[in-house]
N, C-alpha and C positions, 0 to 999 in steps of 0.2 A: 210274404210281406212282413215289415215291423211294427209290433205296437208301438204307440207313442212312448211309453215308459221304455222301451226296448231304446228306442231312438234318442231319447233323452239320456239314459245311460250310454249309449255309444259317443254322445256327446259330451258328457262330462268327464268322461275316462280321457278322451281327445284333449279336453282342455287341461285336464291337469298334467298333461306330458309336457305342456307348453315351457319352454325354460324362459326364465327372464333375467337379464343380467342382476348382480347383488349392489352393483355400484352405478352410479349415486343413488344410494340408500332412500332419501325421499324423493327421487325421481320415481324408482320400479317400486318399492315398497305400498302406494298408494293404489298401483296399477294391480298387485297381486291380491291387495284388500279387496278392491272394487269387483274382481272378477271371481272370486273365491267363494262370495255369498250373491250368487248372482241371480236370484230369483225364480222365475219358472222355466228360463230358456225358451220363452215363447217363440223367438223370430227363428233361431237355428231350428228349432224344432220343425216348424211350420218348413221351413225349406227343405228340410228331410224329409220332411211326408208328402210334400207335394213332388218331390224326385220318386219318393217310392208309390207315388202313384201309377209311374210309366215304367219304371225299374228297380230293380229289388237289391243292387250293390251300393246302400246308401254312403258307403265311408266314401265314395267320390264326390260326395257333396261337403265333406268335412273342412277341408281348406274356405270355401265360401261360407259356409255356415259360422265358421269362426272369425272370418272378417267382418260377418253382420254383428256379431256379439259383443265383438270388441267394440265395433263403432257405436252400438245402440249404449255401452258402457260407459263409451268417452262423451256420449252427450247427456247423459246423465251426472256428470263430474261438473262439465257448465252449465247444466239447468240450476243444480243447486246452489252455483255460484249466484245466478242472476237471481235466482228466488230466494236467497239468503236461509235454503233450508238444511236445519242443523242435525235432521233424521233422515237415513235411507234403507228403506229394506229391516225398520227395526235396529240399528245399529249407526253410529255417528257418521255422517257422511264425511268424504275425502275433504270437503272443503271445512266441515267444523272441526274433525281431528287435526289434519295438517295447514289450514289456511288458503286463501284463494289462490295465494301465488303457485303454491305448491299443485293445489288443483286443475288450474291452468297448464301449468306445463305438463304435469302428467296425461292431461285428457290428449295435450298434442300428440304427446308418443303412443299413446293409444291411437289416434286415428293415423299415425304413420305405420303404426304394428298392423291395423284392419287392411292396408293397402297391400302390407308384404305378405299376410297369408292369402290376400286374391292372386297374387301371384301363383299360387298354386294351382290354381284352375287350370284345366286341361286348355290347352294352346288353343286348339280351335272353336271354344267356346269363349276365352276370354275377352275378344271386343265385344261382344253382345253383352256379358256379363258387366264387364267395366262398365259401358255406357249404363246400366241398369242402375249398378249401382251408384255412380255418380249422380245420375237423377234422381235417386230415391234420398240421398245425402242431402242435396242442394234442397228437397221437396219439404225436408223434417226442419231444416234452417230456415225455411222460409213461414213454415208453420210456427214454429218459435217465436219470431218475431211479430207475427199476427198477435199472438198470444200475448205478448209484452205490450203491444199496442193497444189491448184492448183494457189493460189494466188503468188506463187515463182517458179512453174513448168514453164518454157519456153513455152511449147507447150502443148494444152489440145485438144486430138482428140475428133472428135462429139461423139463416142461412150463411151468414158470416161464421156463425160459430161451428157450423158444419164443415165449412171450407176450410177453417182453420185445424179441425183435427183431421180432416183428410186430409193434411199435410203433415202436419206433426206426429199423429199417429200412425194414420191408416198408412202412408205412403212407404215405413219401413215395413210393415208386414206385408204388403204388398208386392215389396220389391225382393222378399225373402222368398215367397211363393214362387213368384216369376223366376228368380234365379235358379231355384231348385228344378222348377218344369224344363228351363231352357237347358239344364245341365243333363235332365234325361232323355232328351231330342224330343220335346213335346211339339205339337204344331203350333203355327202362328196364331190359328182360331182359338186352340185349347187355352194358350198363354193369355189371350185377349180375356177370356172367361175365368181365368184363374184371377187375372188382376183385378176384376169388377169383385168376384168372389172375395177376394180378401181384403178389397177396400171397405166393402160392406162389413164384414169381419171386424176390421180397424177401428171404424167409426162405433160399433158397438162394443167393442172391448174398451174404447175412453170414455162412451156413456156410462156404461157400468163403473167405472173409474172413479165418475163423478158422484155416482149414485151411492156408492161404496163411502167415500169419504164423508159423507152426512149419514149414513142410515149402514155402515158396516159394524163391525165391533174392532178392539182393539190388535186383536191380532192381524191386522191387515200392515202394522209396520210402522205406523205414523198416526198420529194423533185424530181420533174423530172430530170431523167439524175445521180442521185444517181450512180448507177453502173458504170458510165462511168466515173465519176470523181475520183471512186477508182479504176478505170482500171481491174473491175473485170470480168472474164471470165464467161461471159453469152451465151445463145447459139445465140443470136445476135451477140457478138461479134466472138465466134470460127467459125462459119458460114460464116462470114465475111472473116475473115485471112483465112481462104480455097479458099476464092475466088479471094482475093484482089489481085493487083498488087505490087510491093514491095513498090513503093511509097504509096499506100496505105497502105498497113502493116505497114510502120513507123507512119503513123497517128496514127493509131490503137494502136499500141504499146507504144507510147511515148506523145500522147497528154495530157494524164492524170498528168503527171509529168512535163509540162512545166509551168514555172514561168510567162513568158509575156503574157499568156493568162487568162482572168477571167474565171470563172466557164460557164457561159453561151458561150464564147467563142467554150471553151473546148467540152460542149455538141455540139454547132453545127457543128464543124469540124469533131467531130466521125459520129454524123447522116449523114452529108452529103457523107460519106463513105458507111454507111448503106444502104441509099436509091442509091445511084448510084449500088452498089452490089445486091439490091434488097432482102436486108436482112428481112426485113419487111415482105415483100411477102411470102418469103421463109418459115419464122416462123409459120405466119398464116394458112400456107399449112401443115407444121406439126401439130398444134392442131389440126385442121380439121381432117386430117385422123385417129388422135387418139382417138377423140370422135367418129366418127363412128366405128370405131373398138368397142369402149366402149359399146354403143348403141346396135350394132348388137349382142355383148354377151349377153345383158341382155335377146335378144329375145329368145336364146338358154335354158335359166331358165327351170326348170319343174313347171310352175305357169301358171296361165290363163295371157295373155298379159295384160289384164287391172292393174293387180297387181304392174306392172313395169312401169305405166306410171306417176307416181308423182316423181320416183327417176329419170326417162327420163327428164322430164321437169325441175328437180331441178339440174340436171347436166348442161345443156344445158344454163340455167340459169347462171351459174358459169364461163362458157368460154364466155358466151357474156357481161360479166361486164365490165365495162369505169372505174372499180376504185377497 
C-alpha cells in the first residue's frame, strides 16, 4: 500500500509529464498555469486511496484521477469569473490575469481534456466510470447554480445550504472515491458505503472552508473575511441568522453594504456577532460529527481494517488543516 504522500508524488509526476500544445498560446498557457499550482490534489488522491483499499497497482487509476483533477480545475476557472475572484491559491486567478473570455475558453478546453483522459480508463470499467463522471459533473453545476441563487435569496435554510454543498463540493469528492473503488473491482455494497463516506467528508470539508474564510490565516491563499465582505451565505452566516436577535440580524445582513466602514471593520463587526452566538463552535461541532460518521463508515467495508488506515489519516489531515 502507498501512503498519501507517495500517492500525491505519483500523481504529481504523472501530471507533470502531460504535454499541452504551445499554440494558441493564450488558450493553453492559462491551462498550464492553473494546473501547475494545483493545491492539495485532494480529489485525485482520494480516487487513488480508494483504489488502494482494494488493490495495490495505483497507477491504473491515473487516467481517471487526471480527468477528475482537470475537471475540478476547469470548474475553478469558471467559478472565478462568476465570483469576480481576483485571487486563486494565493496567485492572480486566470480570470484576473487573462480576462473572462480567455478563462471561459481555456476552461472549455479543460473540460474536453478531462474526457480525453477519461478515455484511458480500462474498457471494461469505462461505461460505469463514464456514467459516474457525468453524474458527478452535472451535480457540481447544479450546486453552483444553487449557490448563485442564494446570493439574491432573502432567506436560506440550513437544509438548503447542506443540499447545495452536497452537490457543489461533496459530489466531486464522492465521485472521485467511487471511481477509484470501481476501478479496483470493489463490491456494489462497498461502493455505496464509500459514496456515503465521501459525501460526509465533502460536507465537512466545505464547512471547514467556510470556517477558515473567517477564522483562518492569510496563508490560506485569499483574504480572510472574503465571504463576509461579499455577504455570502455560508454556514456561519446561516446558522448565525437563525439564532440572532433582530439587531444582530441587521448587522449580518447589511454590514457588507455599508460605505462608512472599511473592510477590516466590516469583518470585525460580523465576526463579533458570530462570536456572540457561538457560530464557530457550532460549525466545528458539525464538522466533527460529519467526520466521525465518515470514519465509522470505513470500518464497515469488506476489507481488513489496516487497508483503510491511510484513507483515515488523510481525511483527518484534511479537516485538521489551517489553510
